N, C-alpha and C positions, 0 to 999 in steps of 0.2 A: 060800741062801748069803749071809752078811753081807758087804757090799762095804765095804772099808776106804776111808775118806775122810781119811786121816791127814795129808795135805799141804794141807788146805784153808787153814790159817793161813798157810803159806808162800806158797801161790798168791795169797792176798789181798795179801800184803806185796809180792811181786815185781811192781812196776810199778803195782799197783792202788791202793795206799794213797795214793800221790802224785797219782793221777788223781781219785779221789773227792773231792768237796767236803767240807771239814772240817765237823763237826757240833758244836754246843754241847751241853752236858749236858742242856739242855731240849728238844733236837731229837730226832726219830726218826732213827736211822742211815739213810743213803742206801744201802740194800742191794737186791740183786736175787737171784732164785732161779734156779739153773741145774741142770737134770737132764741126764744123758748116757746115751744108749742105744747099746749095741754091737750092730749089726745086720749084721756081716760074718761069715758062717759059717766055722767051722773055723780061726779065727785068734784066739789069745789075745794081747792087746795091753796096753801101758801108755798112759795118757793124761796129758799134761802141760798145765798151765795156766800161762802166762807163764814157761815154762821150769822149773817146779817139778813134780815127780812128784806127781800127785793121785790117780790110780787105778792100782793095781798089779795085774798079772795079771788084767786085765778080760776076762771070757769072753763069747763070743757069747750073746745073749739076756739079758744083765744090763742092768738099768735102775738107774742110780745117782743119788742125790740126793734132794731138792734140796740143792745146795750154796748156802749163803748167802754172797754175795760183795759187796764194796763196788761200787756202780755205777761204770761206767767201761769202758775198752777192755781187751780181753783177747786173747791169742793161744793157740789150742788146737792141739795136735799129738798125733797118734796114732803110736806107735812099736811096734816089735817088743817082745814081752815081755822084761823085764829088760835093756832097752837102757841104756847108760851115761848117756845124756842125750837131749835132743830134737833133736839135730843132724841126724839122718837119719830123718825121719818117713816112715811108710808112707802116711799121709793128712795133708794140711795142709803147713805151718801155715795155720790159718784165723783171720782176724781178726774178732772180734765185738764189739759194743757192748751193754752191759747197762744199761738205764735203771733208775733208782731205782723200786722197787716192781714191776718187771717180773718175769714168770715165763717162762722159756725152756727149750727142750730142744734140745741138739745131738745129732746122730746120726752115727755112723760106719756106713756101709751100702754096698750095691751100687747102682750106677745101673742103668738099664733094660737096658744091655748086659752087666751083670755085673762092671763095674769098681769097685774100692773108691773111695768118695768120702765127702763129708761134707755135711750139711745143718743148717740152723739155723732153728728155728721159735719164734715168739712165741705163748705160750699165752694164750688169751682168758680174762681174769678177770672180765669183766662179769657182773653178776647176771642171773639168769633169773627170769621171773615166777613167782608162786606156782603150784605144780602142774606146772612145766615142768622140763626137763632139756636139756643140750646134749651132742651127740655130734659128735666130730671124727674123721675117718679120714685117715691119712697113709700114702701109698704110698712105701715106701723099699725095695722088693724088685725083684730082677731078674725082672720078670714083666710081661705086658701089662696093659692097662687093663680095668676092670670097671665095671658099674653095680650099685648097691645098690637092691633092690626092697622095697617094703612093700605087702602086699596085692596083689602081682603088678605094681605100677606103679613105675617108676623114681623114686627120690627123690634119689639121688646118681648122677651120670652121668659116664662117660668119665674116671674117675680114674686118672691115670697117674703114674709116678715122675718127679719127687719131689713131686707135687701133694698138696694137702689139700683137704678139703671138710667143711663143718660144717652142722648143722641144729639148730634148737631144736624140741623136740617135747613132747608131753604125757608126764609121768612115768607109768610103768606098764609094761604089757606090749604089745609089738607083734609081729606076724607078719612076719618079714623073711627075705630070701634074697639071694643074690649070683649074678649072671649075667655072661657075657661081654658086653662093651660092645655095645650095639645089639640085644641079644636079651633075651627075658624068660624063657627056659627056665633054671631055676635049676641052677647047678653045686653049690651047697650050700643046704640048706634046702628049703622054708620051715621056720622054727622060731620059737618064741616067745622073746622077749628082754625081760627086766625092766630098766628104767632108773630109778634112784632120783631123787627130786625134789631140786633144788638142787645138782646136781653137773655136772661136765664130764668125760665119758669120752673119752679120747684113745687111739686104737688105731693102732699102727704095724704094717703088713705088711712083714716083712723076710725076707731069705733069697733063694733062687733056685728058680724053677719048674723049670728044666732039671735042677738037681741034686737036686730032690725034697726040699728042706729048708725050704720056706716055713714061717714061724712068725709068731706074734703077740706083741707086747709092749704093755702097757696102762698108762696113767697115769689115775688118778682124782683130780680136784681137787674138793674138797668146800667147803662153806660159801658157795655162790653164791646162796643164797636172797635174795630181794629184801626180806625183812623187815628193819626197822631193827636195827642192831647186828651184822648178819652180817659176818664177816671172811673174804674169799676166801683160798685158798691152802693149806688143809689138803690133803695129797696122799699117795696111796699108789700103789704100782706092782706089777705082776706081769708075768711073761712066760710064755707057754705055747706048746706046739708044735702045729702044725696038721698032721694026718696025711693030708689030702686034697690030693694034688698038683695036682688040677684047679682048685683055688681060687687064682685069681691076683688080686693087688691086694686082699687080703682086708680087710674093714672091720670096724667095731665090731659089726655085727650078727652076726658069726660067734662072738662070745664064748660064746653059749649052747651052741654045739656042742662046746665044749672039755670039758665035763663033768668027768670024773675027772682030766683032765690039768691042771686049774687048781690053782695053789698058793695057800696063804694069803698075802695081801699083807703086805709089810713096808714100813716108812716109808722106808727108804733104798734097798734094792735086793733084787730077788728073781730067781731063775733056776730054771727047770724044765728038766731035761734030758730029751732024747728017749730 
């Protein structure tokens, strides 16, 4: 499903243009990238940026962006679908600051107790060494904590909502599994996972364990090679449903288990329905 970003220009003008430092014709515009993930099940919403409608009828599981916005301060609000304005938000308003050249993701999601909330993350654009790849796992689900295992040994431990954990590893294939925190008995896997060189894979676990609708949404930021001339920031996104209710706080290593449920990635937004 193609996600409309028709109000990006308006959002940039409302409050932001006056905040961003003016640029001469010879300067690179002071812009930042912002993606938005909708991780609240069973709730279609609108998203406002600085009071301007930016995402209309935004459905659970959609990952929109990246929006290219002038660097500066912004206010994000999530309202009921087709709300007249942002005066009665369901989530927020949330104040965020976007630095020039930064790459960010804002999430509307459930906290550990199942209450709607918002989180704001800075995406790491640092390069990785030749032959390496970066994996980041973000827990934005109403679910307990987990450990991620490789070869039966924990490599990411006690990840709980709204935490995140990252590692840089060799590009290629790894045998990975997920277990309840403090255990090594897999609840999913082990399975082989392939990670491309020079990329950052960011995986969000969202939804509710109790409601049985845990799901994954994924960003892939490309161009992080350490070779001269590489430009970080190429990005794709997809969302996919996880059918195993026992998988709590699911991380990037579960992607291989999605199989036929995975959808082709699009640059702006993708949604896969259950």
